[in-house]
C-alpha positions as CSV (number, residue, x, y, z in Angstrom):
1,M,1.3,1.6,-22.1
2,L,-2.2,1.4,-20.6
3,G,-2.6,4.8,-19.2
4,L,-5.3,5.0,-16.6
5,G,-4.8,8.6,-16.0
6,F,-6.9,10.8,-13.8
7,R,-6.4,14.5,-14.4
8,S,-8.1,16.7,-11.8
9,I,-10.4,19.4,-13.0
10,P,-11.5,22.2,-10.6
11,S,-14.7,21.8,-8.7
12,D,-17.6,23.2,-10.7
13,G,-19.2,24.5,-7.5
14,T,-21.5,21.5,-6.9
15,G,-19.1,20.0,-4.3
16,S,-18.0,17.2,-6.5
17,W,-14.8,16.6,-8.4
18,R,-14.6,15.6,-12.0
19,L,-11.9,13.1,-13.0
20,C,-11.1,12.3,-16.5
21,C,-9.7,8.9,-17.2
22,L,-7.9,8.2,-20.5
23,A,-7.1,4.6,-21.3
24,S,-4.8,4.7,-24.3
25,R,-2.6,2.4,-26.2
26,R,1.0,3.8,-25.8
27,G,3.1,0.7,-26.2
28,A,4.1,-1.5,-23.2
29,L,4.4,-1.0,-19.5
30,P,7.9,-0.5,-18.3
31,P,9.7,-3.8,-18.5
32,A,9.7,-4.5,-14.8
33,F,9.1,-8.2,-15.2
34,S,8.8,-10.5,-18.2
35,C,5.3,-11.6,-17.3
36,I,3.8,-8.1,-17.9
37,P,2.1,-8.1,-21.3
38,P,1.8,-4.9,-23.4
39,A,-1.6,-3.1,-23.1
40,V,-3.9,-4.0,-25.9
41,L,-6.8,-1.7,-25.2
42,G,-7.8,0.8,-27.8
43,A,-8.2,4.4,-27.0
44,R,-11.2,5.4,-25.0
45,E,-12.1,8.2,-22.8
46,F,-14.7,8.4,-20.1
47,T,-15.5,10.8,-17.3
48,R,-17.1,10.2,-14.0
49,R,-18.1,12.3,-11.0
50,L,-16.8,11.4,-7.5
51,T,-17.6,13.1,-4.3
52,P,-14.7,14.5,-2.2
53,A,-15.3,11.7,0.3
54,S,-14.7,9.0,-2.3
55,L,-11.2,10.5,-3.0
56,R,-10.1,10.1,0.6
57,M,-9.9,7.5,3.3
58,T,-9.2,9.9,6.1
59,A,-11.0,12.9,7.6
60,T,-8.9,15.3,5.6
61,Q,-9.6,18.0,3.1
62,K,-10.2,17.1,-0.6
63,P,-7.3,17.5,-3.0
64,S,-6.7,21.1,-3.9
65,T,-3.6,20.7,-6.0
66,H,-3.7,19.8,-9.7
67,V,-1.8,16.5,-10.2
68,D,-1.4,14.6,-13.4
69,L,-1.9,11.1,-12.0
70,D,-1.3,9.6,-15.4
71,E,2.2,11.0,-15.4
72,C,2.6,10.1,-11.7
73,M,1.7,6.4,-12.5
74,R,4.2,6.3,-15.4
75,V,7.1,7.5,-13.3
76,A,6.1,5.4,-10.3
77,L,6.1,2.3,-12.5
78,E,9.5,3.2,-13.9
79,A,10.9,3.8,-10.4
80,A,9.4,0.5,-9.1
81,T,10.9,-1.3,-12.2
82,A,14.4,0.2,-11.5
83,A,14.3,-0.6,-7.7
84,G,12.9,-4.1,-8.5
85,S,15.9,-4.8,-10.7
86,I,18.2,-3.8,-7.8
87,I,16.4,-6.3,-5.5
88,R,16.5,-9.0,-8.1
89,E,20.2,-8.5,-8.9
90,A,21.0,-8.7,-5.2
91,W,18.8,-11.7,-4.4
92,D,21.4,-14.4,-4.6
93,K,24.4,-12.3,-3.4
94,P,25.7,-11.9,0.2
95,R,23.8,-9.3,2.2
96,Q,25.3,-6.5,4.1
97,V,22.8,-6.2,7.0
98,H,22.6,-3.4,9.5
99,L,20.6,-3.8,12.7
100,K,18.2,-1.1,13.8
101,T,17.3,-3.6,16.5
102,S,17.9,-7.4,16.7
103,V,14.7,-7.9,14.6
104,D,14.5,-4.7,12.7
105,L,16.9,-4.9,9.7
106,V,18.1,-2.6,6.9
107,T,20.4,-3.6,4.1
108,E,22.5,-1.7,1.5
109,T,19.8,-2.8,-1.0
110,D,17.2,-0.8,0.9
111,K,19.4,2.3,0.7
112,Q,20.1,1.7,-3.0
113,C,16.5,1.2,-3.9
114,E,15.4,4.3,-2.0
115,E,18.0,6.4,-3.7
116,E,16.9,5.1,-7.1
117,I,13.3,5.7,-6.5
118,Y,13.7,9.2,-5.0
119,S,16.1,10.3,-7.7
120,R,13.4,9.5,-10.3
121,L,10.5,11.0,-8.4
122,R,12.4,14.2,-7.6
123,A,13.5,14.7,-11.1
124,A,10.0,14.3,-12.4
125,F,8.2,16.1,-9.5
126,P,10.5,18.6,-7.8
127,D,7.7,20.3,-6.0
128,H,6.3,17.1,-4.4
129,A,7.0,16.1,-0.8
130,F,8.5,12.7,0.2
131,I,8.0,10.5,3.3
132,G,10.0,7.2,3.3
133,E,11.0,4.5,5.7
134,E,14.8,4.9,5.5
135,G,14.7,8.7,5.4
136,S,12.4,8.8,8.5
137,A,14.7,6.3,10.3
138,S,17.8,8.4,9.6
139,Q,16.2,11.7,10.8
140,G,14.5,10.0,13.8
141,F,11.0,11.1,13.1
142,T,8.2,10.8,10.4
143,A,7.4,14.0,8.7
144,E,3.9,15.4,8.9
145,L,1.6,14.5,6.0
146,T,0.1,17.7,4.5
147,D,-2.3,18.4,1.7
148,A,0.6,18.7,-0.8
149,P,1.3,15.9,-3.2
150,T,3.4,13.5,-1.1
151,W,5.1,10.3,-2.1
152,L,5.1,7.6,0.6
153,V,7.8,5.0,-0.3
154,D,9.0,1.8,1.2
155,P,11.9,0.8,-1.0
156,V,12.0,-2.8,0.3
157,D,8.9,-3.8,2.2
158,G,9.7,-7.2,3.7
159,T,13.4,-6.6,4.4
160,T,13.6,-9.6,6.8
161,N,12.2,-11.7,4.0
162,F,14.8,-10.3,1.6
163,V,17.6,-11.1,4.1
164,H,16.3,-14.7,4.4
165,R,15.5,-15.0,0.7
166,Y,11.9,-15.5,1.4
167,P,10.2,-14.3,-1.8
168,F,7.5,-12.1,-0.2
169,T,9.3,-8.8,-0.6
170,C,8.4,-5.7,-2.7
171,V,8.8,-2.1,-3.6
172,S,5.9,0.0,-2.4
173,I,5.2,3.5,-3.9
174,G,2.2,5.5,-2.9
175,L,1.1,9.0,-3.6
176,A,-1.1,11.0,-1.3
177,V,-2.9,14.2,-2.4
178,G,-5.0,16.3,0.1
179,G,-3.7,14.0,2.9
180,A,-5.2,10.9,1.3
181,P,-3.7,8.1,-0.8
182,V,-4.8,8.3,-4.4
183,L,-2.2,6.1,-6.3
184,G,-0.3,3.0,-5.5
185,V,2.3,0.7,-7.1
186,V,3.4,-2.5,-5.3
187,A,6.0,-4.6,-7.2
188,N,7.4,-8.0,-6.2
189,P,10.3,-8.6,-8.5
190,I,11.0,-12.1,-7.3
191,L,7.5,-13.4,-8.1
192,G,7.1,-11.1,-11.1
193,E,4.0,-9.4,-9.8
194,V,3.1,-5.7,-10.2
195,Y,0.0,-4.3,-8.6
196,R,-1.2,-0.8,-9.4
197,A,-4.2,1.4,-8.9
198,M,-5.4,4.9,-9.1
199,R,-8.4,6.3,-7.3
200,G,-11.5,5.6,-9.3
201,G,-9.7,3.5,-12.0
202,G,-9.8,-0.1,-10.6
203,A,-6.9,-2.3,-9.5
204,F,-4.6,-4.4,-11.7
205,L,-2.1,-7.2,-11.4
206,N,0.2,-7.4,-14.4
207,N,-2.3,-5.4,-16.4
208,E,-5.2,-7.8,-15.5
209,P,-8.1,-6.4,-13.4
210,I,-8.3,-7.9,-9.9
211,H,-11.1,-8.1,-7.3
212,V,-11.5,-9.1,-3.7
213,S,-13.0,-12.5,-2.7
214,A,-16.6,-13.1,-2.1
215,T,-16.1,-14.9,1.2
216,P,-19.1,-13.9,3.2
217,D,-18.2,-14.7,6.8
218,L,-15.2,-15.2,9.1
219,Q,-15.8,-19.0,9.4
220,S,-14.7,-19.4,5.8
221,A,-12.0,-16.8,5.8
222,L,-8.2,-16.8,5.6
223,F,-6.8,-13.7,7.3
224,A,-3.3,-12.4,7.9
225,T,-1.5,-10.3,10.4
226,E,2.1,-9.3,11.4
227,L,4.0,-9.3,14.6
228,G,6.2,-6.3,13.9
229,I,9.4,-5.7,15.8
230,R,8.4,-5.7,19.5
231,R,9.2,-8.7,21.5
232,D,8.2,-7.7,25.1
233,D,5.7,-9.8,26.9
234,A,3.0,-7.1,27.1
235,F,3.0,-6.7,23.3
236,L,3.2,-10.4,22.6
237,D,0.3,-11.1,24.9
238,A,-1.9,-8.4,23.2
239,A,-0.9,-9.5,19.7
240,F,-1.6,-13.2,20.3
241,A,-4.8,-12.3,22.1
242,R,-6.0,-10.6,18.9
243,I,-5.0,-13.6,16.8
244,R,-6.7,-16.0,19.2
245,E,-10.0,-14.1,19.2
246,L,-10.1,-14.0,15.4
247,L,-8.9,-17.5,14.9
248,R,-11.6,-18.9,17.1
249,G,-14.0,-18.3,14.2
250,A,-11.7,-18.2,11.2
251,R,-10.4,-20.9,8.9
252,S,-6.7,-20.0,9.3
253,V,-4.1,-17.3,9.7
254,R,-0.9,-16.3,7.9
255,C,2.0,-14.0,8.5
256,G,3.6,-13.0,5.2
257,G,6.1,-10.4,6.4
258,S,5.0,-7.5,4.1
259,C,2.1,-5.1,4.9
260,A,1.9,-3.9,1.3
261,L,1.8,-7.4,-0.2
262,N,-0.7,-8.5,2.5
263,L,-3.1,-5.7,1.4
264,C,-2.5,-6.6,-2.2
265,S,-3.3,-10.3,-1.4
266,V,-6.6,-9.2,0.0
267,A,-7.2,-7.2,-3.2
268,Q,-6.5,-10.2,-5.3
269,G,-8.6,-12.6,-3.3
270,R,-5.7,-14.7,-1.9
271,L,-6.6,-13.4,1.6
272,D,-10.0,-12.3,2.9
273,A,-8.7,-9.9,5.6
274,F,-5.5,-8.5,7.0
275,F,-4.8,-6.3,10.0
276,E,-1.7,-4.8,11.7
277,L,-1.2,-2.5,14.6
278,G,2.1,-0.7,15.2
279,L,3.5,-1.0,11.7
280,G,6.4,1.2,10.6
281,G,4.6,4.1,9.0
282,P,2.4,5.3,6.1
283,W,4.9,4.0,3.5
284,D,3.9,0.4,4.5
285,M,0.2,0.8,3.6
286,A,-0.5,3.8,1.4
287,A,-0.1,2.1,-1.9
288,G,-1.7,-1.2,-0.8
289,A,-4.7,0.7,0.6
290,V,-5.5,2.3,-2.7
291,I,-5.1,-1.0,-4.5
292,L,-7.3,-2.9,-2.1
293,E,-10.1,-0.3,-2.2
294,E,-10.0,-0.1,-6.0
295,A,-10.3,-3.9,-6.1
296,G,-13.6,-3.6,-4.2
297,G,-12.4,-4.1,-0.7
298,K,-12.7,-1.9,2.4
299,V,-9.9,-0.3,4.3
300,L,-10.6,1.0,7.8
301,D,-9.1,1.3,11.3
302,P,-8.9,-2.0,13.1
303,A,-11.4,-0.6,15.7
304,G,-13.9,0.1,13.0
305,G,-13.4,3.8,12.5
306,P,-12.1,5.6,9.4
307,F,-8.7,4.6,8.0
308,N,-5.9,7.1,8.7
309,V,-2.7,6.5,6.7
310,M,-0.6,8.1,9.5
311,S,-2.1,6.0,12.3
312,R,0.2,3.0,12.0
313,R,-3.0,0.9,12.1
314,V,-4.8,-0.8,9.3
315,L,-7.5,-3.3,8.6
316,G,-8.1,-4.4,5.0
317,T,-11.0,-6.7,4.1
318,N,-13.0,-7.9,1.2
319,G,-15.8,-5.7,2.5
320,H,-18.1,-8.5,3.7
321,L,-15.9,-9.1,6.8
322,A,-15.2,-5.5,7.8
323,A,-17.8,-5.2,10.5
324,Q,-17.2,-8.7,11.9
325,V,-13.4,-8.4,12.1
326,S,-13.3,-4.9,13.4
327,S,-15.8,-5.6,16.2
328,I,-13.6,-8.4,17.4
329,L,-10.4,-6.3,17.2
330,A,-12.1,-3.4,18.9
331,A,-12.8,-5.5,22.0
332,C,-9.2,-6.6,22.3
333,P,-7.1,-4.6,24.8
334,L,-4.0,-2.8,23.5
335,A,-0.6,-3.1,25.1
336,E,1.1,0.0,26.4
337,G,2.7,1.9,23.6
338,E,0.6,0.4,20.8
339,P,-0.9,3.1,18.6
340,R,-4.5,4.2,19.3
341,P,-6.9,5.2,16.6
342,L,-6.4,8.7,15.2
343,D,-9.3,11.1,14.5
């Protein structure tokens, strides 16, 4: 496979971290989907220096634990492949749907995918921590994100889409080290698309490099957002006010139903910006945030401050639109109970 592996080397005392990236020909990527070609790059090795700030999107400490990101990516791709096969196998079969609320759904497929992913990750990395959507729902709270290597997993992002057979659903697997996302895999098994990225190594769709759009202003932009699971008047008024203020100056708006795939769509240039407030948790955006930034985009808080993966708030843009979109969103009032920016 094409190994874009980053192996941390201790700080040399200059305040910078040295990452070594080895791109090597090791056969094919895991056979997640038939459209993924085998890597054909010859062996090459290069090193680069990155400041601690470039390794994190939150005001957290730099990674202090040695993690073989090459191996982490290999296992994450295999886990996404296995979970994607479960989704694909269940696609045309009757769904067994459980209601968290009337609009917040979970299926047996969610649970099967989570078990498949976690069994693989735990077997390979028994010392790593895990935060996932279904596990957090069952225990009634979201665990604290520490500096330890932590997997942030949404086994089926876009469950409502899955229930309705709307093909915008995916497996999202992110890894945070030092409290910051450093690796992401987002796989849509229905469309046969696998996005992946590691900090400092670029972003890829089915092994091909991707980059954000060059759209320079909001007037020419296509943006996306989501409406979440709240249906009370206060929330709907605030949500549609944000859409209205952006749409005054934008080309159009979309709601795709998956935070992870929306972020990847900005990374690929299909969208120019995406924002969401009050999303489920860090599992929705950790992987997509890495992929978008590695594709040349900018991920930040919707009010314009630094992105915090635990905030349940995200704005992803092609970079050109970050200031314009965040200034509009910052001026929009929040409904009671909507998450505020975190430090």
